[in-house]
Structure formats: structure tokens, C-alpha cells
C-alpha positions in Angstrom: -39.3 -22.8 5.1 -40.8 -19.3 4.6 -38.7 -16.1 4.4 -39.4 -15.2 8.0 -37.9 -18.5 9.1 -34.9 -18.0 6.9 -34.0 -14.6 8.5 -30.4 -14.8 9.8 -29.7 -18.2 8.2 -26.8 -18.4 5.6 -28.2 -19.8 2.4 -26.6 -20.8 -0.9 -27.5 -20.5 -4.6 -26.0 -20.4 -8.0 -29.1 -18.7 -9.5 -27.7 -15.2 -9.8 -31.0 -14.0 -11.4 -32.8 -14.0 -8.0 -30.8 -11.1 -6.7 -32.3 -7.6 -7.1 -29.9 -4.6 -7.2 -31.3 -1.5 -5.6 -31.0 1.8 -7.4 -30.0 3.6 -4.2 -27.1 1.2 -3.4 -24.6 2.5 -5.9 -24.9 4.3 -9.2 -23.4 1.3 -11.1 -21.2 -1.8 -10.8 -17.5 -0.9 -10.7 -16.0 -3.6 -12.9 -12.5 -2.7 -11.7 -13.6 -3.6 -8.2 -15.2 -6.8 -9.5 -11.9 -7.8 -11.1 -10.1 -7.2 -7.7 -12.6 -9.5 -6.0 -12.3 -12.1 -8.8 -8.5 -12.1 -8.4 -8.9 -12.7 -4.7 -11.4 -15.5 -5.2 -9.2 -17.3 -7.6 -6.6 -17.6 -4.8 -9.0 -18.1 -1.9 -12.7 -18.7 -2.4 -14.0 -17.5 0.9 -17.5 -16.4 -0.2 -19.0 -18.6 2.5 -17.3 -16.4 5.1 -18.7 -13.2 3.5 -22.4 -13.8 2.9 -24.3 -11.3 0.8 -27.0 -9.5 2.8 -30.5 -9.2 1.2 -34.1 -8.5 2.1 -36.7 -11.2 1.9 -37.6 -9.8 -1.6 -33.9 -10.5 -2.5 -33.0 -6.8 -2.8 -29.3 -6.6 -2.1 -28.3 -4.5 0.9 -24.6 -5.4 0.9 -22.5 -7.5 -1.6 -23.5 -6.7 -5.2 -19.9 -6.7 -6.3 -19.3 -10.1 -4.8 -22.4 -11.3 -6.6 -21.0 -10.1 -10.0 -17.6 -11.6 -9.3 -19.1 -14.9 -8.3 -21.3 -14.9 -11.4 -18.4 -14.3 -13.7 -16.5 -17.1 -12.1 -19.4 -19.5 -11.9 -19.2 -19.7 -8.1 -22.0 -20.2 -5.6 -23.4 -17.2 -3.7 -23.8 -17.4 0.0 -26.4 -15.0 1.4 -28.5 -14.2 4.4 -31.9 -12.5 4.7 -32.1 -9.4 6.9 -35.5 -7.8 7.0 -34.4 -5.3 9.7 -33.3 -3.1 6.8 -33.4 0.7 6.7 -31.6 3.1 4.4 -28.9 4.1 7.0 -28.1 0.4 7.6 -27.2 -0.1 4.0 -25.0 3.1 4.0 -23.2 1.9 7.1 -22.6 -1.6 5.7 -21.1 -0.2 2.5 -18.9 2.4 4.2 -17.8 0.8 7.5 -15.7 -1.9 5.8 -12.0 -1.2 6.6 -9.5 -2.1 4.0 -6.5 -4.0 5.1 -3.3 -2.0 5.7 0.2 -3.4 4.9 0.6 -4.1 8.6 -2.5 -6.3 8.5 -1.1 -8.4 5.7 2.3 -8.5 7.6 0.7 -9.9 10.7 -1.5 -12.3 8.8 1.4 -14.0 7.0 3.6 -14.0 10.1 0.7 -15.9 11.9 0.8 -18.3 9.0 4.5 -19.0 9.4 6.0 -17.0 6.5 9.5 -16.3 7.8 10.3 -13.6 5.3 7.5 -11.5 6.8 8.9 -12.0 10.3 12.4 -10.9 9.1 10.8 -7.8 7.6 9.0 -6.9 10.8 12.2 -7.4 12.9 14.3 -5.3 10.5 11.6 -2.6 10.1 11.2 -2.3 13.9 14.9 -2.1 14.5 15.2 0.6 11.8 12.2 2.6 12.9 10.8 3.0 9.4 7.1 2.5 8.7 6.2 -0.6 6.8 5.0 1.4 3.8 8.4 3.2 3.7 10.2 -0.1 3.9 8.2 -1.5 1.0 9.2 1.5 -1.1 12.8 0.9 -0.4 12.6 -2.8 -1.3 10.5 -2.1 -4.5 10.4 0.8 -6.9 6.9 -0.2 -8.0 4.2 0.3 -5.4 1.8 -1.8 -7.4 4.1 -4.8 -7.7 5.2 -4.6 -4.1 1.6 -4.5 -2.8 0.5 -7.4 -4.9 3.4 -9.6 -3.9 3.1 -8.6 -0.3 -0.6 -9.2 -0.1 -0.5 -12.6 -1.7 2.2 -14.0 0.6 4.9 -14.1 -2.0 7.1 -11.5 -0.4 10.8 -12.4 0.0 13.0 -10.4 2.3 16.2 -9.9 0.3 18.7 -7.1 0.9 21.6 -6.6 -1.5 24.7 -5.0 0.1 24.2 -1.8 -1.9 20.6 -1.5 -0.8 21.4 -2.2 2.9 24.2 0.5 2.8 21.8 2.9 1.2 19.0 2.2 3.8 21.5 2.8 6.6 22.6 6.0 4.9 19.0 7.2 5.0 18.8 6.2 8.7 21.9 8.3 9.3 20.4 11.2 7.4 17.1 11.1 9.4 19.1 10.8 12.7 21.1 13.9 11.7 17.9 15.9 10.7 16.2 15.0 14.0 19.2 16.2 15.9 19.0 19.5 14.1 15.2 19.7 14.8 14.2 19.6 11.2 10.5 20.4 10.6 7.9 19.3 9.6 8.5 16.0 11.3 6.2 14.0 9.0 9.0 14.3 6.4 10.6 11.2 8.0 7.8 8.9 7.0 7.0 10.6 3.7 7.2 8.2 0.7 8.4 10.9 -1.7 11.3 11.7 0.7 12.4 8.0 0.8 11.9 7.5 -2.9 14.3 10.3 -3.6 16.8 9.0 -1.0 16.7 5.6 -2.5 17.5 7.0 -6.0 20.2 9.2 -4.6 22.0 6.8 -2.2 21.8 3.9 -4.7 23.4 6.0 -7.5 26.8 4.8 -8.6 28.2 8.4 -8.7 27.2 9.3 -5.1 29.8 9.1 -2.4 28.0 8.8 0.9 30.8 10.1 3.0 31.1 13.2 0.9 27.3 13.8 1.2 27.4 13.8 5.0 30.5 16.0 5.1 28.6 18.5 2.9 25.3 18.4 4.8 27.1 19.5 7.9 28.4 22.6 6.1 25.4 23.9 4.0 23.8 27.0 5.4 20.3 25.8 4.4 18.0 22.9 5.3 16.2 20.4 3.2 12.9 21.9 2.3 9.6 20.0 2.6 8.1 19.0 -0.7 5.4 16.7 -2.2 7.7 15.8 -5.0 10.5 13.2 -4.9 12.1 15.0 -7.8 12.5 18.1 -5.8 14.0 16.2 -2.9 16.4 14.5 -5.3 17.5 17.9 -6.6 18.1 19.1 -3.1 20.3 16.1 -2.3 22.4 16.9 -5.4 22.6 20.6 -4.4 23.9 19.6 -0.9 26.4 17.1 -2.5 27.8 19.8 -4.7 28.0 22.6 -2.1 31.3 24.4 -2.2 32.8 21.7 -4.4 34.5 22.5 -7.7 35.5 18.9 -8.6 33.4 15.8 -9.2 30.1 17.7 -9.1 27.0 15.8 -9.8 24.5 16.8 -12.5 20.8 16.5 -12.0 19.2 15.9 -15.4 15.5 16.0 -16.2 14.1 14.9 -19.6 10.4 14.9 -19.5 9.5 12.4 -16.8 13.0 10.9 -16.7 15.4 11.9 -14.0 19.0 10.9 -13.5 22.1 11.9 -11.7 25.4 11.9 -13.6 28.8 13.5 -13.4 
């Protein structure tokens, strides 16, 4: 079968040397990206579902990182020949791929019967928080939460303290909306929720006192890109017009804590 007859057919090889990387595809192989693909392939080898696209002279149009990952793992490469190549097609192939969002992983694992993901969706929907925000409440570490969530190992577990703290945040957002706080994107801002988690989960914070104070302060929570600044504002509200049992916001380099 000649190359013309092979056009559009998915072929298979473990001879990695046949592939030619074009100089105009990317400047160089990103080994970090290769490692991400390898980690995925160790769990699910789905290279047959993602064939590499090449020209008849074996120049790679799309898939050079998959080739490197497969080579380092000793896996077969699946590829198809497309001689309808032009420079813009290569650019589109390499930029049009859309990375999965947390919602995509949520729906995927719900479809595959993971009950913890279904519980998460029900709770998140009832609460009105975005999925990204919910993951930040359940995990301090963004990296750890994303890895566990993507791989289907997520467990929906809420301690009583965490549940009470999440509901306190819901109460705070409801109050802020009733007072027409702006900008509105503060409600889904990760830094805002990170600060609230640290604040409401703190052993020295009395939630009832905080909400009695926020109704009395003559100022509003100011928008910030820093969770540390939000945390400092929460402490300021908590201490407003109070002489006893005031909280102290301590900062030591990158360490932040609330004490009495």
C-alpha cells in the first residue's frame, strides 16, 4: 500500500525514528508536558484514540509530545497520514485543543458511577458555589485537589467544622449581595474563599460575633487579589468597636495566622 492509499487510515508503529519533527511546529519539546502525558498514559493508554497526524514524508503536524511520551514508555504510536497539510492547519490543530475543566472531570466520573462526584455536584448546586471554589474549600492544596479529582479518587467528606464554615461563607455572601456589594465577581473569587476558609475555620473565631460586627461597620469589604488582604479585613471587622477578646493578625514572611 503506497502513502496515497494510506491517507486517512490509522496506522501503528513502535519505530519512533520514522517521525520527523518540523522546526516550525514548536521551538522545542516541553518535557514537563511530556511527563503529564506519561502520567496519564500509565493510568489509561488511549493513544489509539488520539492518533498522531503526519504528512506522507512522516513530518509531524500534530502529536510530537505524544510521540516522545510513548517512546519513553515503550508504547506503540498510532498515526494517520494527512497530505492536505498547510501551515494554518498545523497552527489550528495545536491551538484548538480545549483543556478539560473541573466540570468536565465531574461529569465524566458521574457518568462512570462515582457517587462521591454526584454528592459533590448536588451539594455545590444547592450551595451556589462554583466547582473550583468548592474544591478550594475541600482542599488547601490546588495541585493535590486537582490531581485527586482528575484521577477519579475524590472523596466527598465534610467535617462538621468545615460544613459550619462553608455555611458561614454562604451567609456572608448572602449578606453582601443584599447590600449590593461590588464587584460581583468577588463571590466566585478563589482568594476571597481561601481567606474565608482560613478565617471561619480558625479556633479563635466566633461566627456569631463576626456577623454582629459586620452589620455595624461603617465600611465594606474591599476587593483584592490577595487572600491575605481579605483575611486582614475579616479580622478588622471582627474587632470593630470591641475592647475584649480581639484577634491579632500576624504575618511572618509568608506565614499568616490569627491569634488572640
